[in-house]
Residue, then its C-alpha position, 0 to 999 in steps of 0.5 A: m575289764s576288771e582285774p582280779v585281786v591277788f588274795d594270797k600267794k599260796p593255794c588254799i589246801i582244803e578237803l571238800e565234801a561232795g557237792t557244788y561250790w562257787w570259787c571266787r575269781c575276783g579275789r575280793s571275797q572274805n570267804q576265800p576261796f569261795c564266793d561271797g558276792a563281793h564281785t558285785g560291780t565288777d565284770i568278774e563272775p565266780l566259777k561253779f564247780e562240782v566235787p563228785e566225792r570227798k577229796r583234798f584240793a589246792l585251790c588258787l588264791c592268787k586268781h591267776t591260775k590257768h586251771e581254775p579253780h586249781c592252783d597251778g603255781q602261777h602265784s610264783c610268777i606274781l611280783s609283789 
């Protein structure tokens, strides 16, 4: 099983419009926090999530959250 790459050790604070988004789970996307297809060749798939109305989010960039796609502070537990 492929392990996600830690893209960053802090969340992406972003305001999103209502719509459908694909959150990068692999950490390889250059379009963080969103998927750009860089997971190809791994067994990691992006997460589809819906935003019903405009809202501000803290999206995980360490890819170890237990509350995908939202940051839950797991980045503070990651060693170097």
